[in-house]
Structures are given as structure tokens and as C-alpha cells.
N, C-alpha and C positions, 0 to 999 in steps of 0.2 A: 616372580619379580622381586626385586630388592626394594628395600624401603623407599628409595628415591623415586621408583617407578610409580607408585601409587600416589605420591605427592604430585607428579607430573600430570597423572590422569585426573586428579582433583582440580588442578589449575586449568587444564583443558576443558573439563566439564563446566566450569564457571565462565570460561570464555565463550563456549558454545551456548549456554544459557543466556548470557548477556546479549550475544549476537542474535539469538532466536527472539528474545523479547523486543529488542529494538526493531528487528525486521517485522514483527508482528504488529507493533505500534504503528508502523508505516504502512500497514495493510497488505504486506507481503507474507510468504509462508514461514511459519516458526521453524519447521523442520529443516527447510533449505538453509536458512541463516544459522541455525544451530549447527548443522554439518560444516558449513563453510568456516565458521568462527572456531569450531572445535579442531578442524584439520589445519587451519592457518590462524593461529590465535590472534595476534595483534592486527595483521592485515585484514582478516575476515571481519573483525569487530569494527575496524575503521571503515570497511566498505559498507557495512550494515548502517552505521551512523550517517555516512554520506549519500546512501541511496535515497531515491526519490520517494516522495509521499504519494501512494496510489491515489488517495482521495482528493489530491490537488490536481490531477491530470485532467485535461479537457476531454470531453466526450463527443460522440456523434451517434446518430441513429441510422440503422441499417435500413436501406430503401426497400428492401423486399419484406422483412419480417417485423420491422419496427423496433427491434431490440437496441437498447442503448449500450454502446460499447466504448472502450477507451479510444482515444483519437489515433493512437499508434498502432491499433489492431488492423491488420491487413485483410482479414477474413472474419466474417461473422461466425461466432461459435455455435449458433443456433441453426441457421440454414445454410451455411457454407458460401454465401454470397461474397464475391471479391469486393472489397470496399475501396472506392476512389477516395481522394483527398477531398473533403467537403468544403463548400463555399463558406459555410458557417459552422462554428463548433458550438456545442452545448457547454455551458458552464460546469465547472467541476463540482463533484459532490460536496465538498467542503463549503464552497461559495454559495451552493443552493441552500444548504443547511443554515448558513448564517443569515441569508436573506430571509428565509422563512421565519427564523427566530426573531429578526428585527421586526417583521410584519406582525408577528403575533404580539410582541411587546408593545408596538405602537397601537394595535387594536385593543389591548388591555387597558393601556394608558388613556385611549380616547373613550372607552367605555366606562371607566372609572370616574371620569369627570361629570 
């Protein structure tokens, strides 16, 4: 390779690294977003930035095995049950964490008085 080829590989590597880190922060696969951002530098990184946060997705419970899955899953990954769209969804992981943290803080504040 000529001297310019190595520079291009370095730039592609850092685009891939940035895309992978953004994808991982959003709860997705580091390697998938690394490869997408490496192969299609600007567009891949932009897609990783605009991709949804997995922890903000609504969830539902499998009627057969009870496993909690994402609302958009059509089949349970544990038992293979085909999932119908539920009447009610379970709140997202992020919202549940925030509610639990708020309850703990309120209990500490109530116990400190």
C-alpha cells in the first residue's frame, strides 16, 4: 500500500470505533456498528447516532414461559411461542430504573427525618 492507503485505514478504523461505541452505548452490538461505520464511514456513524436506544423500548411478557421481551419481538427467544400484540405493555428498562431510584431516594429521605 502507498502512504495514503494507511491513512485511509486509520480514518476508517476511527469511524468504526466511534460507531461501535455509540451503538454499544445505545444497547446494541459493538461489532455490528463498528463494521457498518468502518465500511460506510459518514453514513454508518450517522445511522448509529440516530438508532434507537434499546433500554427505552417498551416490553411485554411471554404468556407461555414468562420471559420479558421487547415489544417488537414476534417470537419468544426462550420457548418459541409466537407473540401477539399485547393489550398492555410493560414500561421500558430505563423508566423502571428511574422509578426504582426515585422510590429509594424517597425512602431514604423519609427514613432520615
